[in-house]
C-alpha positions as CSV (number, residue, x, y, z in Angstrom):
1,M,156.6,115.0,149.9
2,T,154.0,115.0,146.9
3,I,150.6,113.7,146.5
4,V,150.3,111.1,143.5
5,I,147.6,109.6,141.7
6,D,147.6,106.1,140.7
7,A,145.9,106.1,137.3
8,E,145.4,102.5,137.2
9,R,143.2,102.7,140.2
10,C,141.4,105.7,139.6
11,T,137.7,105.4,138.4
12,G,137.2,109.0,137.3
13,C,134.5,109.8,139.8
14,G,135.7,113.4,140.2
15,N,135.1,113.4,144.2
16,C,139.0,114.6,144.5
17,V,138.3,117.4,141.8
18,A,135.4,118.7,143.9
19,V,137.0,118.8,147.1
20,C,140.3,120.2,146.0
21,P,140.4,124.0,147.0
22,A,143.5,124.6,145.0
23,D,141.9,123.2,141.7
24,A,144.8,121.2,141.4
25,I,143.3,118.0,139.8
26,E,141.6,117.6,136.6
27,L,139.8,114.7,134.9
28,R,141.6,114.0,131.5
29,N,140.6,110.8,129.7
30,G,138.4,109.6,132.7
31,R,141.5,109.6,135.1
32,A,142.3,112.2,137.6
33,V,145.5,113.9,137.1
34,L,147.5,116.3,139.5
35,L,148.6,119.8,138.6
36,A,151.5,119.7,140.8
37,E,152.3,123.4,140.3
38,R,149.0,124.4,141.9
39,C,148.9,121.8,144.6
40,D,149.2,122.8,148.4
41,F,149.4,119.4,149.5
42,D,146.7,119.8,152.3
43,G,145.5,116.1,151.4
44,L,142.0,116.8,151.2
45,C,141.8,114.8,148.0
46,I,142.9,111.6,150.0
47,P,140.0,110.6,151.9
48,A,137.8,112.0,149.0
49,C,139.0,109.0,146.9
50,P,136.6,106.0,147.5
51,V,139.2,103.7,146.0
52,S,142.2,104.9,147.5
53,A,144.0,105.9,144.5
54,I,145.4,109.0,145.8
55,G,148.2,109.3,148.8
56,F,151.0,110.9,149.7
57,S,154.8,110.1,148.5
58,E,157.7,110.8,150.0
59,D,159.7,111.2,146.6
């Protein structure tokens, strides 16, 4: 299981960056980007996203 960010839905608000304790999300060109090597998969970023651009994936 992994966390995925839908760049098309992301508005670049930065809420996910603010709540991530592992510093595993950055804003690049106005969109959130997951740094998978840092991610601890706690999922705190998922409810922080106001447009539901972040979720878990089974892939």
